N, C-alpha and C positions, 0 to 999 in steps of 0.2 A: 152497067152501075157506073154511077158519075163519079168523077175525080172529086177530090178534096182540095181545096185552095189553101196552101201553106206560104207566108210571106217568109222574106228571107232571113228574118232575126228570129223568128220562131226555129226556122231550120238549123242555125248555126251557133243558138245558145249556149248548148251542152258543150260545144268544141271550145269555146270562150271559158267556161268553167273550168274544164280540164287543164287548159294552160294557165289559169291563175296558180291552180293547186301546183302545179308540177313547178312553177317558179318560186312558190313559197316552201317547197321542199328543199329545192337546191339553195336557198338563201339559209334555211336553217343548219342545212349540212355545212356548208361553208364557214357560219359562224361558231358551231362547235365542235367541228372536227379540225379545221384549220387554223382558226383563231378562238381564244376565250374571251368571253364577255366578264369573267370575275378578274377583274384587276382593280388595285390600289395604288396608290402613291405613296411610298413610304420612303421618307428621307429625301423626297426628288427623284426616286426609283420607282418605276412601274413594276409591281410583282404580282405574280399569279400564286395560285395555291401550290403549284408544284415547286416553285421557286422558295415559297415560303417554306415547306417540307424540308427542303435540301437545307436552309438556313439553319433551322431549328436542329436537325441531326448535327450539323456541324459543329454548332455551339456546346451540343451535349457531349459529343465526342471529347471536345478539347477541355471541358469541366472533368469528366472521367480521368482524363490524363494527368490533369493536374492534381487531382486528389492523389491517385496513385503514387504519383513521383513526390508528394510533398514529405519532408522529413519534420517529425514533430520536435519542439523545440525542448532540450534538455535542461532541467534545473539541479544544480548541486546544492544540497542541503548543506545549512552551516555546521560544522561539527561541533557536538556538545559534549562528547564522552568526557573529554579533559575536564571540563567544568564540573561534570557530575561527580569524578573520582576526586577532585580536590574539595569539593563540597563535604563529601562523605567523610572526608580525613579530618574534618574540623569538629566532628561529632565523636566523642569518645565512647569505646566500646562498653556494652552493659554485660556485667557477669550475669548470666541467668542462676537462678536459684535451682536447687537439687529437685525442689517439688514446690508447686504453689497451690494455693487453694482455687477451687474454681470460680470463685467470686471475691471481691475486694476482701482483704483480712480486716480492714476498719469500717465503720459504718460511714455510709454514703453522705457527704455534707455539703456536695455541690447542688447547684439549683437545678431543677428539673431540665434535661437536656430537650433541644428542640428535635424535629424530626431530621434524622441523619440518616435514615435506611428506611428500605421498604421491604424488610425481609418477610418470607412467610415460613412458616414452622418445618423443621427439617423432616424428611420423611424417615420412619424408623424401619429397619429390615423386617421383613417377615419372617418368622421362624421356618426352619422344615419342619416335617411330621416329626411329633415328639416320639421319644422313647420311654417305657413305662416298666419300673419294677414293681412287684406287688407280694403281698404277704397277708398273713393273721398270725398275731403274736400277743403276748401278754408283755403289757408295758407298764412302766412306772412313770406315772404323769407328776409326781411329786418332785420337789427340789432335793437333789443328791444330799444335803444338810440335814433335810428333815426326814421324817418317817415316811416309807414309800406308800404310795396311794397306786394300787395295782388296777389296770382294767384290761379287758380283753377287745383288741380292735383290729378291723380290716383294715390295711393301708395300702397306697398307690402312691410312688415317687414319680413325678412327669417331669421331663427333663429335655433340654434341646440347646444347641451350640449357639452363643452370640458371637456374631463376625464382628469383633470391636475395630479392627483395622479398616473394615470396608465401611463401616458405619462412621467412622473418624474422616473417611474422604467425602463421604455424603454431608457431612457437616462441614466442612472446609468449602464444599462447593457452594452450601447454601448462604453460609454465614460470612466467607472469606477464610483465606490462607491460615490465617492466625487462630481459627476457632474449631480445632480439630478435637479438642478433649473431651472425653465422652465419661460420663458417670452414670452408671448404669443403676436402674433402679429395680426393685421387687418384681420378677414377673408374676404373672396371674395366669390362671387355669380356668376352665369351664369343662364341664362333663355331661354326658346325655347317656340315657339308657336305651338300650335295644327294646324296641315296641314287642308286645306278643305274638305279631304277625312276623317278626323276623325283620323288619324294616328300621331304618334311621330317618329322624325328623331334624330339618334345621330348627323347628321350633321347640324343640326338646332341650336346647342349650341351656345349663344353669350354671353359674359362678359358683366357685368352690371356696369356702373360707379355709385357708391353710392352717394346719395344725401337724405339729407344733409351728407357731409363727414367731418371729422376733418381736421386740418392742415396737410398738405400732409408730409411725412418724405423724407428727403432729403438723399438719398440712395448714398452713394459713389460709383463709379466704382472701382472695385478690380481687379487686373491683376496679375498673377504670373510671376516672373521673375526669372532667374538665379542669387543665390548668390554665396559669397564665400563658404557656409557651405550647399548649396542644394536650392532648390527652396524656393522662398520667397515672401511676399508682399511688394512694397517699402513703406517706412516709412512716406511717404506726406499722402498715402492712409490709412494707419494705424492711422493715426491722424485724418483723417477725418471719420473713422469707430468711434475713441474713442468719437468725438463729437456727433455723432449719439446714441452712448449709454446714454450720458448724457441726451438727447432729448427723449430717450425712459423712463428714469426715471420719468417724470413728471407725477403726480398722476391724475389730472382732464383730461389730455390730454390723457392719456392712457385709462381712463375710456371713454372717447368720442370715442375712436378707436374700444373697445371691445362691447360697449352698447350705439351707439351714439342716442340721442334725436331727434326726428322729429321736424318739424318746428312748430312754433305756429299755433294752429288751430282756424280759426275765427268762421268757422261753418261746416256744413258737419259732416261727419264720425269722432268721436274723435279717436285720435291716440291711439294704445295701443300694445304692444309687446305680442309675443306669451307667455302663461303661461304653461309653460313645466313642471315645478316642483311646485312652488309656489310663489306668488308676493313677501313675505317676504324674500325668499333665494336671490332674484335679489339685493333687497336694501342692504343684508349683503354681497354680493359680491361687490358692489359698495364701501361700507365702507372698506373694506379690501383694495381695489386698493386706495382709497383715502388717507387711513391712515396706511399704511403697518408696521408701527413700532408703533402703539398704540393699546392697548387693544380693543377687540371688542366691538363695541356699543351694548346697549340693544335693543335700538330704532333709527336704521339708518335712516338718513335722506332720506324723499322720494322726490328726484327730477323729480318725472315722475308725481305725481299729481293724481296717479289712484287709491291709498288706500283709503277705505272708500268714493269712488266717489258718490256712491248711496245716502249717507249722506248728501253730499254737492251739488248734482246736482243743476244746474239752472232750475226753472220751466218751462215749455214748453211755447210757445209763444202765448197759449190762454188767459193767465193772463193778467191783466190790468197792467198799468204802475206803479200803486200804489204797487200791489203784486209783480211784479218784484223787485222794491226798498226793500220791505220786506225781500223777500226770499233772494236777495244779502247780505242784512244786517245778516241775519241768518249764511249764509254760511262763512261771514268774520269773525263772533265771532267764529264761531267754529273752524276756522283755528287758531285764536288766541288763544283760550284754549289750541288747540292741541300743538301750539307752545311752549306755557309755559310747558306743561307736558314733551314733550320729547325734550325740547330745540333745535328745530328745525329752524335753520335761513331760511329755504326755506318757511316753513308755517309763519314766521313773516313777511318774504317780500311779500308772496301773500297777507296776511291779510291787511297789509299796502297799496299795490295797490288798492285793492278792496274797501277800506275805502275811499280813494282817490277819486274813480270814483263815489262812492255814494254821497258824500258831493258835487260833481258837476253836480249830476242829477237834472235837472229841475223837475223831478216827485216827488223828494224827498220833505218831509216837512222839516219846518224850524228845528223841534226836531230832526228830523232825521241826517238831515245835521250838527247839532251841535253835536251828539252823535258820529258821523262818524268823526268829526274831531278830537274830544277828544282820540278815539280808535285809530285813525292814529297815534297821536303821542305815544300812548302807545305801538302800533306795532312797531314803529321806535324804541323805547328806548329798548324794548326786544330785537331785531336784534344787537342792539349795544353790551348789554350785554352777549348776546351769543358770540358775535366776540371777546369781551374782555377775555371771559373765556376760548376761547379756546387758545388765545396769551399767557396769565400768566399761564396756565396748572392747574387753580383748578378744581373740580369736579362741575359740574352743578346739579341743582336742582333735576333731575333725577337720580342721583349717578352715572352717565356716565363720565367717565374719557376723557377731552378733549385733554388734552396734551400728555396722552398714556404713561406716565411713567410705566415702568413695576413694580414699588414698589407701585404702585396706583392699581394695577388692574391684571387681569391674563394675561399672555403672549398670543400674537395672534398666533393661530394654523392656517395654510393655510387652507382654504376650499378643499375639494379633487375635487370640479368640479367648472365649470364658464359658464355661459349662454352668447353665443354671437350672435349678430345678425347685418343684413345690411339692410339698407332702401333703396329702389328701389323707388326712389320718384323725379326723373330728369323730367323737362318738355317734354313731347312728348316720355319719353321712353315707357310708357305702353300704347297699343293701346286700346281704348273702344271697347267692342264686341268681345274680343279675349281670347280664355282660354290659360292659360300658365301653365309650370312646372318650378320649379326652383331647383339648386343644390347648393351646399355650399362645401367650403374647409377650413381647418385652416391652420394658419402657427405659426412656433416657430421660435424665434431667434437662428441663430447657433452661440454657445457659443464659437467655435473655428474657427469664420469668422477671417480672416486676419493672420491665424496661418498656412501656407502651409506645415509646417513639420509635422504638427498632422494627417496630412489624407495620405492614401494609394495612392489616386488620388489628387494631390495637388490642382487641380481646384476647389474642394469641398470648399476650404477656401474662395473663392470669392463670395459663395452663404451666402448672409446675413440673409436671411431667409429661412427656409426648409418647403415645403407645404406638404399638406396631398393629397391624391387621393381624387377626387370629391366623394362626398356623392351620394347616390342614389336619383333619382328624387323625389320631393315632389308629393304630391297628387296633380290633376289639380285644379286650383283658375280660377276664371271666374271675368270678368271685363264688366259690362253692357256698352252699347254705350252711347255715350254724346249725341247724337241726334236720334228723331224717326220722322217718318211722315207718315200720313195716307191719303189716297184718298177718301174723305168722300162725295163728290157730284158731280153731273154733269149737264151741261148746253148745251143740243144739239143745241140749236138756236145760241150761241156764238162759239160753237166747242170747249168747255172748261171744264176743271175738278177743282174741288175744293182740295186743301190740307190744313191739319191742322199739325201742327209741334209742337215737346216738346224739349227743350233744358234745360240740367243741366248747370246752371247758377249760379256761386258762392254762392253753398250751398243749391240750390232749384232747383226742375224741374219747368220751366215756360211755358205756353202754348201760341201759337200763337192764333190770329183770323184767320178765314178761308180765304185763297187767292186761287184765280183761274188763273190757266195756260193753254195755248194751246199748240199746236205741234209746236216744235222747241224752246220752251220757256226753259231758265233754272232755275230750280225749287229752287228759293232762295228768300228772302224777308227780309228787315230790317223794325220792327214794335216797335213802343212805348211799353214798357212793365212794368207792375207792378213786382218788383223783391224786395228781402228782402234787407233791408238797411245794408249795411257792417260797418256804424258807429255806429248805435245804434240799440240796439237789440230790437227785435219786431217791429221796424218802416217799413215803405215801401217805396221805391224810384219807380221813372219811368226811365228806361234807355231805350235805342235805341239797341235793340238785334236782331241780324242776325240769321236768322231761314234757313238751306239749306239742301237739299236732295242730294246734291252733284252729281246731275244727270240732265239730260235734257230730256222733253217729246219727244219722237221718233213717237209715233202713238196714236191715240183714236179710238177705236171701240166702237161705242154704242150699237151694237146688236152683241156681242161677244157670240156665242153658248157654254153655260158653263155647265157642270156637275159637282156638286158638291160631293166630296167624304167625308163620314161620318165615324165613328168608328161604325163596325157592330159585330154581334155575328157570323159571317159565318168562314169558315175555314182560308179564309185569312183576316178575321178581318176587312174588310171595307164593306161599302155598299154604292151604288150610289144613289144620287138623281135624279130627273127627269131632262130634258135637258132645259135648259132656256135661254133666251137671258139676257146679262148683259153688264154692260158698263165696258171695260177695258182698261188700260193704259199702255204703252210700254215704259220703261224709259232706257235710257242709261247713265251708270254711269261712272265716269273719268278713269276706269281702261277699259272702252271698253266692259263691262258685261251688257247684257239685262235682265231685270227684267219685270214682267208681275204683274199688282195689279187689282184685281176686286174690284169696288166702293163698293158694297154691303157686301162683306168679310171685306173690311178695316173699314166699318162704324160699324160693329157689333163686331170687333176684340177684345178678353178680354185685350190684352194688352195695347190697348188704352183707355178702360175703368180704367184701373189700374193706367195709368198715368195721368189721368183726376184726379182721386181721391188724388194722391198725390202732384200735381201740386199746387204750391205757390197760394194762394187766396188773399193774400194783407191783411192790416190790418183790422179787422171788427170793 
């Protein structure tokens, strides 16, 4: 094999390349490991990244230490307390009046005010769940000085507590510390009925017109217009508002709006308002409304006649006429004694009226009539004395100041709460046999009504009263039906069945005699019936009373197969009796609903027996 020929350059070129690479590597190592190529001239000094970092760290440490060690500069304020005290001493003190109207006592004559505040309407406290008393009574809706007008009514009195102290604090917070005076408006109520399936719906609430109700307020219609200085209420409307303010100041009128009495009860359920706190508290609240500028009375007048009612109660109807007269005489004397003790004009007038009735009662003996006539004059004289004492401002025998001068007794401090109520007693308002719930809401007078420049929203000045949210619903209350009927007999030969009726009639349940009806007959009858007298207590009248089932007989089946269900101990809780033939009646009511009544079951119905027991039996 022949030798290759290689020249010396080709033979040593690789060694030259390796040598050059090694020299470059040694140069790079010396440049970056021994010396740094990143250098700058800073103020005549060459610095590297390392020295820059050290300088920055040193300056940061210095700044931190200076911040930590720095003391703030303290400034002593100029004393101004002495100047304030001196300025106040230059203003003479103003003696506050014992009472002041909630608005100016003279017509506004200043030009419309410009924007001085951006108030929003004060929030009114939401009432707690109301408490209710209910009943069914014969009432006199006529005026006391005129002939009586008697009506039978279902009624409910819906009541809740208004916390005036807390409301005053809310108003001070909303309008300023000097604006805490609260003028309470008439509360409002709504009612809803339980649905046939036993449920309640928010869609069923309806507003209830109160009855009896006080004189309605004539609320002016306020409207915001553009004035020279901004939004305003026209002056004529402001004058109407001022007349309303004076109307609100009437003490007896105001009491009737907050706590209206019910009609005079002739018979039936005695009226009473719910006792949420206690009875005496309500009397003191009345006294405050009636006499806001007088010291509080120790024994306020009881206009409701419920205090000590058990002591003065008229005996039941089983007493003889002579016993009734004697009981009324005791009651009248107790009223007269209480009138002398408490200087109560109401008790004196009540005693006078009762003595007047006793002296005209045919059952009263000559001696009792003579005594009643003498005590009648005593009661009239006492009432006149109490009236005169109140007019001339002297203290009465009980030590209570009738005039209310602050020098003669302790100044009145407003009570922190007021109990308010509304009577639902309008004819036809409440339907017998239904379950209801009520709710109530409060109202307060808008102290800046008519002053559009006060409010962020000028329209708020047109709202004369500010209402709260509605209270939670009350517990359900029930009203029993006014009428009831039972199918208690059958007559196959005449194809008829016998009905017995019950009706609440002016203070008592009365019962009809059995009346027969056939298929197609309207189940209604008018019968001469013994009823309690509305003129003389304990006496009996005979009236033509209409009894009705408000339905017609659609069918009578004398051999209806019936299997009675009874309460049992099985898992289902019922047990069935044997199948038997019964007389059944199908009725079609005025609303097109069908009902079936079984004669034997109606005849033994416990509800029928209860109505028989409490039905009016007439004078024995």
